[in-house]
Kinemage of the C-alpha trace (Angstrom):
@kinemage 1
@onewidth
@group {chain A} dominant
@subgroup {mainchain}
@vectorlist {calphas} color= white
{ca unk a 1} P 0.000 0.000 0.000
{ca unk a 2} L 1.510 3.330 0.994
{ca unk a 3} L 5.278 3.608 1.088
{ca unk a 4} L 6.920 2.811 4.402
{ca unk a 5} L 7.822 6.439 5.038
{ca unk a 6} L 4.241 7.642 4.754
{ca unk a 7} L 0.968 6.768 6.446
{ca unk a 8} L -0.966 8.122 3.474
{ca unk a 9} L -1.909 6.310 0.265
{ca unk a 10} L -2.470 7.276 -3.347
{ca unk a 11} L -5.979 6.134 -4.244
{ca unk a 12} L -7.713 6.041 -7.633
{ca unk a 13} L -11.499 5.645 -7.483
{ca unk a 14} L -13.296 4.454 -10.605
{ca unk a 15} L -16.760 6.002 -10.555
{ca unk a 16} L -17.958 9.469 -9.602
{ca unk a 17} L -21.502 8.502 -8.665
{ca unk a 18} L -23.101 8.798 -5.260
{ca unk a 19} L -21.007 6.202 -3.447
{ca unk a 20} L -17.760 6.705 -5.342
{ca unk a 21} L -17.919 10.435 -4.589
{ca unk a 22} L -18.676 9.843 -0.919
{ca unk a 23} L -15.726 7.473 -0.518
{ca unk a 24} L -13.476 9.961 -2.311
{ca unk a 25} L -14.550 12.572 0.228
{ca unk a 26} L -13.990 10.197 3.141
{ca unk a 27} L -10.465 9.286 2.012
{ca unk a 28} L -9.630 12.833 0.987
{ca unk a 29} L -10.713 14.082 4.380
{ca unk a 30} L -8.119 11.796 5.961
{ca unk a 31} L -5.337 13.297 3.822
{ca unk a 32} L -4.890 10.473 1.335
{ca unk a 33} L -3.976 11.590 -2.196
{ca unk a 34} L -7.207 10.795 -4.061
{ca unk a 35} L -8.046 10.692 -7.769
{ca unk a 36} L -11.614 10.099 -8.953
{ca unk a 37} L -12.320 8.919 -12.498
{ca unk a 38} L -15.560 10.088 -14.145
{ca unk a 39} L -16.995 9.166 -17.561
{ca unk a 40} L -18.328 12.680 -18.154
{ca unk a 41} L -15.928 15.500 -19.066
{ca unk a 42} L -18.373 18.025 -17.574
{ca unk a 43} L -18.108 16.389 -14.135
{ca unk a 44} L -14.292 16.332 -14.333
{ca unk a 45} L -13.962 20.016 -15.218
{ca unk a 46} L -16.640 21.211 -12.768
{ca unk a 47} L -15.209 19.152 -9.915
{ca unk a 48} L -11.655 20.353 -10.407
{ca unk a 49} L -12.756 23.970 -10.603
{ca unk a 50} L -15.285 24.039 -7.742
{ca unk a 51} L -14.533 20.907 -5.656
{ca unk a 52} L -18.178 19.923 -5.996
{ca unk a 53} L -19.867 17.132 -7.919
{ca unk a 54} L -22.540 18.762 -10.135
{ca unk a 55} L -24.691 15.603 -10.199
{ca unk a 56} L -24.212 13.708 -6.912
{ca unk a 57} L -23.964 15.066 -3.353
{ca unk a 58} L -24.265 18.500 -4.927
{ca unk a 59} L -24.395 20.377 -1.616
{ca unk a 60} L -21.179 18.813 -0.356
{ca unk a 61} L -17.859 20.667 -0.523
{ca unk a 62} L -15.131 18.114 -1.285
{ca unk a 63} L -11.576 18.257 0.097
{ca unk a 64} L -9.099 20.000 -2.163
{ca unk a 65} L -6.731 16.999 -2.279
{ca unk a 66} L -9.135 15.125 -4.586
{ca unk a 67} L -8.483 15.398 -8.321
{ca unk a 68} L -11.049 14.322 -10.916
{ca unk a 69} L -9.703 12.554 -14.024
{ca unk a 70} L -11.330 11.339 -17.240
{ca unk a 71} L -13.356 10.789 -19.301
{ca unk a 72} L -10.634 8.684 -20.975
{ca unk a 73} L -9.255 5.764 -18.986
{ca unk a 74} L -6.382 6.837 -16.696
{ca unk a 75} L -2.894 6.320 -18.099
{ca unk a 76} L -0.698 3.361 -17.177
{ca unk a 77} L 1.716 5.817 -15.581
{ca unk a 78} L -0.988 7.130 -13.233
{ca unk a 79} L -2.259 3.635 -12.425
{ca unk a 80} L 1.272 2.390 -11.686
{ca unk a 81} L 1.709 5.196 -9.157
{ca unk a 82} L -1.342 4.129 -7.118
{ca unk a 83} L -1.402 2.183 -3.869
{ca unk a 84} L -5.154 1.513 -4.105
{ca unk a 85} L -7.637 1.082 -6.952
{ca unk a 86} L -11.249 1.319 -5.763
{ca unk a 87} L -14.133 0.358 -8.045
{ca unk a 88} L -17.493 2.069 -7.543
{ca unk a 89} L -18.815 1.154 -10.989
{ca unk a 90} L -22.273 -0.466 -11.351
{ca unk a 91} L -21.945 -4.235 -11.719
{ca unk a 92} L -23.408 -4.267 -15.224
{ca unk a 93} L -20.548 -2.073 -16.502
{ca unk a 94} L -17.715 -3.584 -14.487
{ca unk a 95} L -16.624 -6.302 -16.938
{ca unk a 96} L -16.121 -3.871 -19.834
{ca unk a 97} L -14.119 -1.455 -17.700
{ca unk a 98} L -11.917 -4.177 -16.193
{ca unk a 99} L -11.210 -5.552 -19.665
{ca unk a 100} L -9.918 -2.109 -20.701
{ca unk a 101} L -7.965 -1.704 -17.467
{ca unk a 102} L -6.340 -5.141 -17.360
{ca unk a 103} L -3.498 -4.418 -19.863
{ca unk a 104} L -2.565 -1.363 -17.778
{ca unk a 105} L -2.065 -3.349 -14.541
{ca unk a 106} L 1.376 -4.401 -13.382
{ca unk a 107} L 0.738 -7.893 -12.011
{ca unk a 108} L 4.162 -7.929 -10.321
{ca unk a 109} L 3.292 -4.847 -8.280
{ca unk a 110} L -0.455 -4.977 -7.779
{ca unk a 111} L -2.142 -2.218 -5.791
{ca unk a 112} L -4.830 -3.014 -3.252
{ca unk a 113} L -8.058 -3.644 -5.225
{ca unk a 114} L -11.316 -2.713 -3.486
{ca unk a 115} L -14.824 -3.250 -4.893
{ca unk a 116} L -17.963 -1.594 -3.502
{ca unk a 117} L -20.495 -2.412 -6.237
{ca unk a 118} L -23.493 -4.585 -5.334
{ca unk a 119} L -25.207 -6.771 -7.876
{ca unk a 120} L -25.255 -9.845 -10.104
{ca unk a 121} L -24.283 -9.532 -13.761
{ca unk a 122} L -27.155 -9.874 -16.235
{ca unk a 123} L -26.758 -12.751 -18.681
{ca unk a 124} L -23.856 -14.516 -16.963
{ca unk a 125} L -25.350 -14.293 -13.441
{ca unk a 126} L -21.748 -13.818 -12.289
{ca unk a 127} L -20.649 -12.300 -9.014
{ca unk a 128} L -17.954 -9.628 -9.127
{ca unk a 129} L -15.321 -12.186 -8.065
{ca unk a 130} L -15.981 -14.175 -11.228
{ca unk a 131} L -15.942 -11.042 -13.380
{ca unk a 132} L -12.524 -10.153 -11.939
{ca unk a 133} L -11.229 -13.676 -12.577
{ca unk a 134} L -12.508 -13.618 -16.172
{ca unk a 135} L -10.984 -10.242 -17.002
{ca unk a 136} L -7.887 -9.945 -14.795
{ca unk a 137} L -7.093 -13.533 -13.846
{ca unk a 138} L -7.579 -15.695 -10.749
{ca unk a 139} L -4.535 -14.345 -8.888
{ca unk a 140} L -5.989 -10.844 -8.999
{ca unk a 141} L -9.436 -12.090 -7.941
{ca unk a 142} L -7.996 -13.941 -4.928
{ca unk a 143} L -6.632 -10.664 -3.561
{ca unk a 144} L -9.710 -8.543 -4.350
{ca unk a 145} L -11.354 -6.960 -1.314
{ca unk a 146} L -15.044 -6.142 -0.910
{ca unk a 147} L -16.685 -3.506 1.264
{ca unk a 148} L -20.391 -3.661 2.024
{ca unk a 149} L -22.790 -2.644 4.775
{ca unk a 150} L -25.366 -0.065 5.880
{ca unk a 151} L -23.746 3.057 4.497
{ca unk a 152} L -25.775 5.807 2.846
{ca unk a 153} L -23.438 8.218 1.078
{ca unk a 154} L -25.033 11.373 2.484
{ca unk a 155} L -24.509 10.223 6.069
{ca unk a 156} L -20.900 9.197 5.460
{ca unk a 157} L -19.952 12.648 4.130
{ca unk a 158} L -21.700 14.138 7.171
{ca unk a 159} L -19.339 11.998 9.306
{ca unk a 160} L -22.174 10.171 11.038
{ca unk a 161} L -21.044 6.958 12.809
{ca unk a 162} L -20.996 4.114 10.272
{ca unk a 163} L -19.690 0.531 10.228
{ca unk a 164} L -19.139 -1.814 7.280
{ca unk a 165} L -17.946 -5.333 6.506
{ca unk a 166} L -14.632 -5.835 4.673
{ca unk a 167} L -13.895 -9.266 3.200
{ca unk a 168} L -11.264 -10.943 1.052
{ca unk a 169} L -9.869 -14.424 0.547
{ca unk a 170} L -6.531 -12.810 1.444
{ca unk a 171} L -6.632 -11.641 5.075
{ca unk a 172} L -3.748 -9.226 4.567
{ca unk a 173} L -5.671 -7.359 1.868
{ca unk a 174} L -8.810 -7.113 4.013
{ca unk a 175} L -6.734 -5.694 6.861
{ca unk a 176} L -5.139 -3.122 4.540
{ca unk a 177} L -8.569 -1.937 3.390
{ca unk a 178} L -9.772 -1.742 6.980
{ca unk a 179} L -6.812 0.421 7.990
{ca unk a 180} L -7.280 2.627 4.924
{ca unk a 181} L -10.900 3.467 5.759
{ca unk a 182} L -10.871 3.395 9.537
{ca unk a 183} L -11.719 6.683 11.228
{ca unk a 184} L -13.428 7.587 14.541
{ca unk a 185} L -16.719 7.890 12.639
{ca unk a 186} L -16.130 4.937 10.259
{ca unk a 187} L -15.381 1.455 11.585
{ca unk a 188} L -14.554 -1.673 9.571
{ca unk a 189} L -15.030 -5.323 10.561
{ca unk a 190} L -12.997 -7.828 8.530
{ca unk a 191} L -13.931 -11.326 7.386
{ca unk a 192} L -12.974 -14.077 4.979
{ca unk a 193} L -16.241 -14.704 3.117
{ca unk a 194} L -16.252 -12.406 0.066
{ca unk a 195} L -18.808 -14.637 -1.670
{ca unk a 196} L -21.251 -14.128 1.210
{ca unk a 197} L -20.536 -10.388 1.324
{ca unk a 198} L -21.241 -10.143 -2.401
{ca unk a 199} L -24.447 -12.162 -2.249
{ca unk a 200} L -25.751 -10.221 0.760
{ca unk a 201} L -25.068 -6.886 -0.911
{ca unk a 202} L -26.836 -7.971 -4.090
{ca unk a 203} L -29.788 -9.798 -2.554
{ca unk a 204} L -30.819 -7.116 -0.061
{ca unk a 205} L -31.646 -4.765 -2.957
{ca unk a 206} L -34.369 -7.134 -4.163
{ca unk a 207} L -36.005 -7.158 -0.723
{ca unk a 208} L -35.720 -3.370 -0.534
{ca unk a 209} L -37.925 -3.242 -3.628
{ca unk a 210} L -40.406 -5.516 -1.815
{ca unk a 211} L -40.382 -3.277 1.271
{ca unk a 212} L -40.920 -0.116 -0.762
{ca unk a 213} L -43.702 -1.770 -2.709
{ca unk a 214} L -45.419 -2.699 0.552
{ca unk a 215} L -45.270 0.897 1.759
{ca unk a 216} L -46.526 2.134 -1.605
{ca unk a 217} L -49.515 -0.162 -1.295
{ca unk a 218} L -50.322 1.418 2.066
{ca unk a 219} L -49.184 -1.368 4.372
{ca unk a 220} L -47.395 -0.361 7.554
{ca unk a 221} L -44.997 -1.595 10.234
{ca unk a 222} L -46.118 -5.198 10.670
{ca unk a 223} L -45.723 -5.856 6.967
{ca unk a 224} L -42.321 -4.178 6.733
{ca unk a 225} L -41.033 -6.206 9.696
{ca unk a 226} L -42.323 -9.367 8.048
{ca unk a 227} L -40.559 -8.556 4.765
{ca unk a 228} L -37.245 -7.781 6.484
{ca unk a 229} L -37.342 -10.943 8.614
{ca unk a 230} L -38.504 -13.290 5.880
{ca unk a 231} L -36.172 -11.541 3.443
{ca unk a 232} L -33.245 -12.305 5.752
{ca unk a 233} L -34.354 -15.956 5.931
{ca unk a 234} L -34.477 -16.157 2.124
{ca unk a 235} L -31.095 -14.433 1.760
{ca unk a 236} L -29.531 -16.881 4.211
{ca unk a 237} L -31.019 -19.895 2.413
{ca unk a 238} L -29.859 -18.653 -0.999
{ca unk a 239} L -26.405 -17.805 0.311
{ca unk a 240} L -25.966 -21.128 2.122
{ca unk a 241} L -27.094 -23.096 -0.931
{ca unk a 242} L -24.619 -21.095 -3.019
{ca unk a 243} L -21.791 -21.904 -0.616
{ca unk a 244} L -21.503 -18.802 1.583
{ca unk a 245} L -21.391 -18.896 5.366
{ca unk a 246} L -24.847 -18.367 6.929
{ca unk a 247} L -23.159 -16.252 9.625
{ca unk a 248} L -22.258 -13.619 7.021
{ca unk a 249} L -25.934 -12.754 6.658
{ca unk a 250} L -26.146 -11.909 10.361
{ca unk a 251} L -23.488 -9.219 9.953
{ca unk a 252} L -23.381 -5.645 8.685
{ca unk a 253} L -23.412 -6.655 5.013
{ca unk a 254} L -26.425 -8.890 5.636
{ca unk a 255} L -29.087 -7.922 8.140
{ca unk a 256} L -27.487 -4.502 8.694
{ca unk a 257} L -27.696 -3.393 5.077
{ca unk a 258} L -31.042 -5.165 4.622
{ca unk a 259} L -32.616 -3.259 7.505
{ca unk a 260} L -31.282 0.093 6.275
{ca unk a 261} L -32.262 -0.387 2.648
{ca unk a 262} L -35.742 -1.687 3.488
{ca unk a 263} L -36.501 1.141 5.907
{ca unk a 264} L -35.512 4.348 4.163
{ca unk a 265} L -36.841 6.383 1.261
{ca unk a 266} L -33.199 7.377 0.628
{ca unk a 267} L -32.716 3.911 -0.869
{ca unk a 268} L -33.046 3.875 -4.657
{ca unk a 269} L -34.329 0.296 -4.590
{ca unk a 270} L -36.919 1.116 -1.928
{ca unk a 271} L -38.008 4.049 -4.095
{ca unk a 272} L -38.489 1.798 -7.119
{ca unk a 273} L -40.702 -0.508 -5.053
{ca unk a 274} L -42.648 2.362 -3.502
{ca unk a 275} L -43.473 3.815 -6.910
{ca unk a 276} L -44.458 0.389 -8.217
{ca unk a 277} L -46.802 0.072 -5.248
{ca unk a 278} L -48.315 3.437 -6.167
{ca unk a 279} L -49.103 2.125 -9.635
{ca unk a 280} L -46.311 3.593 -11.794
{ca unk a 281} L -44.820 1.461 -14.549
{ca unk a 282} L -41.243 0.205 -14.227
{ca unk a 283} L -40.357 1.919 -17.512
{ca unk a 284} L -41.463 5.317 -16.196
{ca unk a 285} L -39.674 4.801 -12.889
{ca unk a 286} L -36.363 3.849 -14.485
{ca unk a 287} L -36.475 6.799 -16.883
{ca unk a 288} L -36.985 9.298 -14.072
{ca unk a 289} L -35.079 7.733 -11.148
{ca unk a 290} L -31.872 9.612 -11.952
{ca unk a 291} L -29.511 6.891 -10.684
{ca unk a 292} L -28.933 3.140 -10.810
{ca unk a 293} L -31.160 0.819 -8.745
{ca unk a 294} L -29.147 -2.419 -8.819
{ca unk a 295} L -32.043 -4.462 -7.419
{ca unk a 296} L -33.972 -4.276 -10.701
{ca unk a 297} L -31.279 -6.055 -12.699
{ca unk a 298} L -30.267 -8.244 -9.749
{ca unk a 299} L -33.808 -9.669 -9.461
{ca unk a 300} L -33.331 -11.375 -12.818
{ca unk a 301} L -30.023 -12.962 -11.792
{ca unk a 302} L -31.425 -14.007 -8.410
{ca unk a 303} L -34.375 -15.776 -10.064
{ca unk a 304} L -31.974 -17.775 -12.213
{ca unk a 305} L -29.845 -18.685 -9.189
{ca unk a 306} L -32.723 -19.808 -6.970
{ca unk a 307} L -34.192 -21.901 -9.803
{ca unk a 308} L -30.825 -23.599 -10.397
{ca unk a 309} L -30.251 -24.182 -6.681
{ca unk a 310} L -33.819 -25.307 -5.988
{ca unk a 311} L -34.191 -22.796 -3.161
{ca unk a 312} L -37.626 -21.692 -1.992
{ca unk a 313} L -37.538 -17.869 -2.052
{ca unk a 314} L -41.127 -16.696 -2.648
{ca unk a 315} L -40.558 -12.982 -1.967
{ca unk a 316} L -37.664 -12.769 -4.438
{ca unk a 317} L -39.675 -14.766 -6.998
{ca unk a 318} L -42.659 -12.447 -6.605
{ca unk a 319} L -40.525 -9.324 -7.115
{ca unk a 320} L -39.153 -10.891 -10.295
{ca unk a 321} L -42.705 -11.535 -11.525
{ca unk a 322} L -43.751 -7.940 -10.783
{ca unk a 323} L -40.690 -6.447 -12.502
{ca unk a 324} L -40.461 -8.661 -15.574
{ca unk a 325} L -43.856 -10.278 -16.123
{ca unk a 326} L -46.204 -7.466 -15.196
{ca unk a 327} L -47.719 -9.107 -12.133
{ca unk a 328} L -49.901 -6.700 -10.167
{ca unk a 329} L -48.200 -5.765 -6.887
{ca unk a 330} L -51.299 -6.253 -4.740
{ca unk a 331} L -51.969 -9.623 -6.359
{ca unk a 332} L -48.401 -10.634 -5.561
{ca unk a 333} L -48.880 -9.770 -1.878
{ca unk a 334} L -52.139 -11.731 -1.710
{ca unk a 335} L -50.553 -14.806 -3.300
{ca unk a 336} L -47.625 -14.661 -0.856
{ca unk a 337} L -49.967 -14.498 2.136
{ca unk a 338} L -52.170 -17.326 0.826
{ca unk a 339} L -49.309 -19.809 0.555
{ca unk a 340} L -49.663 -22.928 2.764
{ca unk a 341} L -48.202 -22.813 6.269
{ca unk a 342} L -44.533 -23.840 6.442
{ca unk a 343} L -41.555 -24.133 8.794
{ca unk a 344} L -40.109 -20.767 9.733
{ca unk a 345} L -36.376 -21.523 9.574
{ca unk a 346} L -34.759 -24.291 7.549
{ca unk a 347} L -31.402 -24.221 5.757
{ca unk a 348} L -31.048 -26.151 2.482
{ca unk a 349} L -29.933 -29.756 2.727
{ca unk a 350} L -27.234 -29.429 0.054
{ca unk a 351} L -24.946 -26.463 -0.220
{ca unk a 352} L -21.899 -25.049 -1.900
{ca unk a 353} L -21.948 -26.033 -5.567
{ca unk a 354} L -21.553 -22.579 -7.181
{ca unk a 355} L -19.039 -21.409 -4.555
{ca unk a 356} L -16.938 -24.549 -5.051
{ca unk a 357} L -16.901 -23.947 -8.793
{ca unk a 358} L -15.888 -20.324 -8.318
{ca unk a 359} L -13.169 -21.194 -5.803
{ca unk a 360} L -11.906 -23.873 -8.177
{ca unk a 361} L -11.656 -21.189 -10.846
{ca unk a 362} L -9.519 -19.162 -8.434
{ca unk a 363} L -7.356 -22.156 -7.527
{ca unk a 364} L -8.688 -22.199 -3.951
{ca unk a 365} L -10.736 -25.417 -4.026
């Protein structure tokens, strides 16, 4: 990471959206030398002139030690000078950007790689770990570190107390990321289950749509509590069947992020669900949302995964039907409530197939 004679790091953040900008501010505020890559030339020029992002967190004044770069991909010379590369790019665009970046990486002197995107790739149904392995190789993927948890960007830049999960197959890399981000108002907890962290971060967005939809339909606290609790049960079953540790879903990246995203109108995925519950079409919502709601695309990948694994996840299946097959939201709720009585908690009998395949791809099986 940083050179031995300095406690500060040179960090390049790919993505100048809501979360990428907030993390740039957080790291810049702690005196790291931060560069933030944006796809739009207008954002780059405006940011460097005013130290404000004209699209995201517009009221926030950013530290002056953050430099915006782009819209072209950063040069190999700049990338080689970095201690940390942080990716805040939506999952659906990650593969293309990593493919462009890969020839610029020095595999003999790899920086710390941190990923904060949450989602499952459309078409391949791949987690970010697999995307990294496909584009940059298994050795790079093994060292990749993931950060996830209940962390709204607006509250982070306001320095409100926040905690997140940090996970990697390589403990040293997870510890480096934890040290990089740790501040009195921002605490990191490390772990060794990046597959579980990824699944939790992706799955909770689907249940946030369900929670918002419930509120949009006029249901109140009992229903929201039911969705969060049963959503956590479904997430744990899906994750365990995939090969993740069930304990991961009891942590910040699991129940913590689920509770936050299902309970706040600041969540983009909650907002999508709320507007669906009010009767708006998905097409209208997506055209006017103004930012990416990963849960919409993730719902399609989740449906494929639960069908392949044979997992019973009725809430996730219903959200898929509402989003992609035009099922009426109120009809979906009625059908969920009319299902036969069943056991409350039961983990799948077989587990681990997809995770074993992925770890085999990384040479860890």
